C-alpha positions as CSV (number, residue, x, y, z in Angstrom):
1,M,13.8,11.1,-0.7
2,Y,11.6,11.5,-3.6
3,Q,14.4,11.3,-6.2
4,F,15.0,7.5,-4.9
5,F,11.5,7.2,-5.2
6,R,11.7,4.5,-8.2
7,P,10.0,1.6,-8.9
8,S,13.1,-0.4,-9.4
9,I,14.6,0.6,-5.8
10,I,11.5,0.2,-4.2
11,K,11.4,-3.0,-5.3
12,F,14.7,-3.7,-4.1
13,A,14.7,-2.1,-0.8
14,L,11.2,-3.9,-0.1
15,N,12.3,-7.0,-1.2
16,L,15.5,-6.7,1.3
17,W,13.5,-5.2,3.6
18,P,13.0,-7.4,7.1
19,P,9.8,-8.1,7.9
20,F,9.2,-8.7,4.1
21,W,11.9,-10.8,3.9
22,G,11.5,-12.6,6.9
23,A,7.7,-13.5,6.5
24,G,8.4,-14.9,2.9
25,I,7.1,-11.5,1.0
26,R,8.4,-10.2,-2.6
27,I,7.3,-7.9,-4.5
28,V,7.5,-9.4,-8.3
29,R,6.9,-6.2,-10.0
30,I,6.1,-2.7,-9.6
31,S,4.9,-0.6,-12.7
32,D,6.9,2.0,-14.5
33,D,4.0,4.6,-13.4
34,F,3.3,3.0,-9.7
35,R,0.4,1.7,-10.7
36,E,0.2,-2.3,-10.4
37,V,2.2,-3.8,-8.2
38,Q,2.4,-7.6,-8.0
39,I,3.5,-9.7,-4.6
40,K,4.2,-13.1,-3.5
41,L,4.1,-15.0,-0.5
42,K,5.8,-18.0,-0.3
43,L,4.8,-20.9,2.3
44,R,7.8,-21.8,4.4
45,W,8.3,-23.6,7.3
46,W,8.8,-20.7,9.2
47,N,5.5,-18.9,8.5
48,K,3.0,-21.4,9.0
49,N,0.4,-21.1,11.5
50,A,-0.8,-24.2,14.1
51,N,-2.8,-25.8,10.8
52,R,0.4,-26.2,8.5
53,T,-1.1,-23.2,6.7
54,Q,-0.1,-19.4,5.8
55,Y,-0.1,-17.6,8.9
56,G,-2.5,-14.6,9.3
57,G,-0.3,-11.8,10.5
58,S,2.0,-12.6,6.9
59,I,-0.9,-12.5,4.5
60,F,-1.8,-9.3,6.5
61,S,1.6,-7.7,6.0
62,L,2.1,-8.2,2.3
63,T,-0.9,-5.2,2.2
64,D,0.8,-3.6,4.6
65,P,2.4,-0.9,2.6
66,M,1.7,-0.8,-0.7
67,Y,-1.2,1.3,-1.7
68,A,0.4,4.0,0.4
69,L,3.6,3.2,-1.4
70,M,2.0,3.8,-4.6
71,L,-0.1,7.0,-4.2
72,I,3.6,8.5,-3.1
73,G,4.7,7.1,-6.0
74,I,2.2,8.8,-8.1
75,L,1.5,11.6,-6.4
76,G,4.8,12.8,-5.3
77,K,6.2,15.4,-3.0
78,E,2.9,17.1,-3.3
79,Y,0.8,15.1,-0.9
80,F,0.7,13.9,2.5
81,V,-0.2,9.8,2.2
82,W,-0.8,7.0,5.1
83,D,-2.4,4.4,6.1
84,K,-5.5,4.7,8.1
85,Q,-7.1,1.8,8.6
86,A,-7.2,-1.6,7.5
87,E,-9.6,-4.7,7.6
88,I,-8.8,-8.8,6.8
89,H,-11.5,-11.2,5.5
90,F,-9.7,-14.6,6.0
91,I,-12.1,-16.6,3.3
92,K,-10.1,-19.8,3.0
93,P,-6.9,-21.6,4.3
94,G,-3.5,-20.5,2.9
95,D,-2.2,-24.0,1.8
96,T,-0.1,-22.4,-0.8
97,D,2.2,-19.6,-1.7
98,L,-0.2,-16.8,-2.7
99,Y,-0.4,-13.7,-4.0
100,A,-2.0,-10.1,-4.6
101,D,-2.4,-8.0,-7.5
102,F,-2.6,-4.0,-6.2
103,V,-4.1,-1.8,-8.9
104,I,-4.7,2.2,-8.4
105,S,-7.1,3.1,-11.5
106,E,-7.2,6.5,-13.4
107,D,-10.4,7.3,-12.1
108,Q,-9.1,6.7,-8.3
109,L,-6.9,8.9,-9.1
110,G,-9.0,11.1,-10.5
111,Q,-10.8,11.2,-7.4
112,I,-8.1,11.7,-5.2
113,R,-6.9,14.7,-6.9
114,S,-10.1,16.4,-6.9
115,A,-11.2,15.4,-3.5
116,T,-8.2,17.1,-2.4
117,I,-7.3,20.2,-4.5
118,N,-8.0,22.7,-1.9
119,G,-6.4,21.0,1.0
120,D,-9.5,18.9,1.8
121,K,-8.6,15.5,3.5
122,Y,-9.9,12.2,1.6
123,F,-9.9,8.9,2.8
124,P,-10.2,6.7,-0.4
125,E,-10.5,2.8,0.0
126,F,-9.2,0.2,-2.1
127,V,-9.6,-3.9,-1.9
128,V,-7.1,-6.4,-2.8
129,Q,-7.9,-9.9,-3.3
130,V,-4.9,-12.4,-2.2
131,K,-5.2,-15.7,-4.1
132,N,-3.5,-18.9,-3.8
133,T,-1.4,-20.7,-6.8
134,R,-5.3,-22.4,-7.9
135,G,-6.5,-19.0,-8.4
136,D,-8.4,-19.0,-5.2
137,V,-9.7,-15.9,-3.3
138,V,-7.7,-16.9,0.2
139,S,-8.4,-13.1,2.2
140,Q,-10.1,-10.1,0.6
141,V,-8.4,-6.6,2.5
142,K,-9.7,-3.4,2.5
143,R,-6.9,-0.6,3.1
144,V,-8.1,3.1,3.9
145,L,-5.5,5.6,2.9
146,Y,-5.3,9.4,4.2
147,V,-4.4,11.7,1.4
148,R,-4.2,15.2,1.6
149,K,-2.8,17.8,-0.4
150,K,0.6,19.8,1.2
151,P,0.0,23.4,2.3
152,Q,2.1,25.0,0.0
153,Y,0.7,22.7,-3.3
154,R,-3.2,23.4,-2.2
155,E,-5.3,25.5,-5.3
156,G,-4.5,29.0,-4.3
157,G,-1.8,28.6,-1.9
158,E,-4.5,28.7,0.7
159,G,-2.6,27.8,3.8
160,E,0.8,28.2,2.7
161,G,3.2,27.5,5.1
162,K,0.6,25.7,7.6
163,S,0.2,22.3,8.6
164,T,-2.2,20.6,11.0
165,L,-0.7,19.0,14.5
166,E,-1.7,15.7,12.8
167,E,0.7,16.6,9.8
168,R,3.5,18.1,12.1
169,E,3.7,14.9,14.3
170,A,3.8,12.8,11.9
171,L,6.9,14.3,9.9
172,S,9.1,14.8,13.0
């Protein structure tokens, strides 16, 4: 899997992925190091709600896999990375195309690596603002991820070959 996990391939695949394509979500750019992603949500007749503005589910969907995919691209095969929890705050109606810029900083990566070096679970939080074409914030989404170093890559080889029931079920 990881040999195909390159920004250009991920961008191409996600732009063809039915949940994104159907909702009008388009990946505009993924940086070569996976630390920045820009996404656009087009306002189309089929993704408008009863008030003729962006459907809230589409706004929420545009944030769904981004931080997890970014961390998988950055951390690679040594880590389990899953979405764990999310919440959205709708601030104003999305009456235009919408945009979101996802960024993972070096400081955040350092915290993740140091918290997981011995195999501990870590739940980093990321916040992204979804904006309209005028630059106004339409919604704010908080994503909590599950990050854990795989047993065979943990410091000192602790737990080599062992995984939790949660991890085994997720991988099956």
